[in-house]
N, C-alpha and C positions, 0 to 999 in steps of 0.2 A: 511718689512712684514706687518706692520700696514697700510702703505700707500696702499699696494695692496688690503688688506681687505676692506679699506675704498673706494677704487676705485670700488670694486665689489658691495659694499653695496649701494652706492649713486644712481646708475642707477636703482637698484631694488626698492629703496624707492621712487624714482621719478615715476617709473611705477605704484607703489602702489597708490601714491597720485593722479596721473592722472586717474587711473581706478576708484578710490574712488569718485573723482569729477564727472566723467561721469555717474557712477551708481547713485549717489545722485541726479544729475540733472534729469536723466531719471525717477527715482522713485518718487521724491518729486513733480514734475510738474504734476503728474497724480492724479486726484481727488480720484481715486479708492484707493490709498494708505491710505488716511485719513478715508475712509469708512471702509476698512478692519481692520486697526490698531487702530482706535480711536472710530468712531461713533458706529459701530455695537457692538464691545466688551463692550464699556462703557454703552451703552444702555441696553445690556443684563445683565451687572453687576448690574445696578440700579434696573431693573425689578426683578432679582433674589434675591437681598437683600430684596426688599420689600415683595416678595412672601414668603420667608422663615422666615422673622423676623418682619413683620409688627405688629404682635400682641404682642410678648414678648419684643422685643427690647433688648434682652440679647445677647451680643456678647462675645465670648471667643477669646483669642489671636490666636489659631490655625485656627479658622473659618475666622478671619480677614485676615490672610495670604492667605487662599484659595480664598477668594474674590479677593484679590489684584493680585494674580498670574494668574487669569483667562484670562485677555486680552493678555497675552504672547502667548497663543495658536494660536491666530489669525495670528501670524507671518508666520505660515505654508501657509495660504491662499496667503499672500502677495508674498512670495518667489516663491511658485508654479506658480501662475498666471504670475508674472513678467518674470521669466525665460522661461516659455512656450511661451509667446508672443515674447520674444527676439529671441527664436529659429526659430520662424516662420517669422521673419523679417530679415533685413540685418544688424541689430544692432551688433549681435555677430560676424557675418562674417567680418565686417569692423574692429572690435577690433582684431580678430584673424589674419587678413591679415596685421595688423600693427606690428605684431611680438610679441604680448603680450602672455605670457605663460599661460597655463590653471591654474597652481598653483597660479600665481600672481593675476589673475582675480578672482579666487575662494576665495582667502584670502580677497581681497577687498570687494567682495560681502558679505562675511561672516561678516566682521567687521562692515560694514554699517548696515546690518540688525540686528546685535547684539545691536548696538546703538539704533536703532528704538525700539527694544524690551525693552531696559532700559527706554526709554522715555515713552513707553506704560505703564510700571509698575509705573513710577512716576505719570503719569496721573491718574492711578487707585487710587493712594494714595490721590491725590487731590479730586477725586470724592468721595472716602470713607469718607474723612473728612467733605465734604458737606452733604453727606447722614447721617452722624452721628448726625447732628443738627436736623434731622427730625425723625429718627427712633430709635436712641439709647436711652435706658432707663437710666435716670439720676442716678439711684441707682447703675447701672452697671459701671458707669464711662464714660467719653468722649472717643472719638476715640484716642486722643493723650495720655490720661491716661492709656488706655488699652495697646497700643503698647509701652508705657513707661515701662511696666513690663518686656520687653525684655532687657536682659543684653547684654554686648558687644559680648560675645561668641554666644548668640542667633542670633544676627544680622549677625555675620560671617556665621553661618549656613544658614540663610535666603538668604543672598546675594549669597552664593555658590549654593543654590537650584535654585534661580532665574537665575543665569548664565547658569547652566546646562539645565534648562527647555527651555530657549531661544535657546541654542545651539542645543538641540534635535529637536526643532521645525524647525529651519533653515535647518538642515540636512534632515529631512523628506520631507520638501518642495522641496529641490533640487533633492532628490532621485526620488520622484514622477514625477517631471517635466522631469527628465532625462530618465525615463523608459517608459513614456507614451507620445506619440506625440499629441494626441487629447486634446485640451484645455478643452473642455466640459467634457470629460471622466476623465481627471486628477482632475478637480475641484470637480466632483462628488465623486471620491475616497477620495480626501482630506477632504471633508465634513464628510464622513463616519468615516474616521480615527480620525478627530478632536473630533467628538461627542463621539466616542468609547473611546478615550484617556481621555477626560474630565470625563466621567462616571467612568471608571475603574482605574483612578489615584486617585479616591476618592475626586474629587473637587466638584461634584454635589450632591451626596447623602450623608446622615449623615454617619459618620465613624462607628457608632454603628450598622447601618443597614447592611453595607457591611461586617463587621467582623463576623456576625453570620453565614455566608455561607462560609464554608471552600473551596469548589470547586471554587467559584467565586474569593476568595482571592488568591488562588494558580494561577488561570488563569490570574489574574491581574498583576502578576509578569512579564508576557511577554509583558506588555505595557511599553515602555521606559519611558514615562512621569511619570509613577507611582513612579519610583525610585527617580527622581529629586524632585517631589512634596513632597514625604515623608521625604526627608531631611529637607524641610521647615516646615512640620507639626511637626516633632519631635523637631526641633530647636525652633519653635514658642511656643511649649509647655514647653520649658526649660527642656526637657527630662523627664517631669512628665506626666505619662499616664493619670492621672485623669483630666488634663486640656483638653485632646482631647476626652475622652470617658466619657459618663454618668455613665456607670456601667462596668468598665474594668475587674472586677473579675467574671463576669457572666459566668456560666458554658457553655462550647461549643464555646465560642468566640475565634476567631483567630485574634490576633492583628498583623498586617503586620510588618515584620522585627523584631519581638519581641520588638519593640519600642526601638531598639538600634541604635543610631545615626550613628555609624561607618559603619554599614552594607549598608544602602542605599547610604552613601557617596561613598563607593567603587563601588557598582553596577551601580550607576548613572554615575560615571566617566567612567566606562567600556562601558556602552551603548552610552554615548556621543562620546567617542573616536571611537567606532565601526561605528557609524552613520556618523561622520565626514569623516572617510575613505571611507565609502560607497558613501557619497555625492560627494566626489572628483572624484571617479572613474566613477560615473554615469553621471557627468556633461559633456555635449557635446555642441559643437558650433552650431550644427544644428540638424535637424531631421533625418539625415542619420545615419544608424547604421554601 
């Protein structure tokens, strides 16, 4: 029985490995990959950090997390553009004609882009450590002193948040490329979705500003990234609301998820699973419906 299972698993693993190599070679040899995943996001990160904190230099752990997770949104652009171009070429047709299943290729594509997302996050860590030498207020502590406040359980929540955010980004990129044939149109829609997601997941505007509007807070729950990002916000705050908000007890303020970590943990997992399923069924080998 074990030999039969091993016999079935080995060709599946070989197919996965071959697909992974093909995908990595196709994506990594394209200069656009480095522009989408590293240059533009990190440049935006540096400008944004300077714009928001050049004068005070006071950084709190939740804000550092939000800075570092920003580059992972760019995975949507990479996945969307790559898959759209593949569909308009013979790349996917050749893979499909070789007998590769949609599930096997989808998993390979997903795993590769997930790794790219992790690398993007690590790059943001490096950039933030460099920025800290310029903009951080010495009385507030260095970059590593601030993130050193995170305990092991906080890091678990941050890693979980990061993983779900990358997962959601990949799935959205696949869904858009699967539903829209025009590369130009899909990129335009992707840009709108990314900007909308960054704003309404509370990555861009101060948390206190967004929380004073109950309608906006309720509407933001429909943004998948909101849930994964807030797992990280709460975890990076060590579940202490005062770390994330200047005046959490202000009358009329609506704090997302009641600042309870378990709520976005569940809802983010639900959104991620739903979008992965949607991404799989929307993925097609060509532009024919």
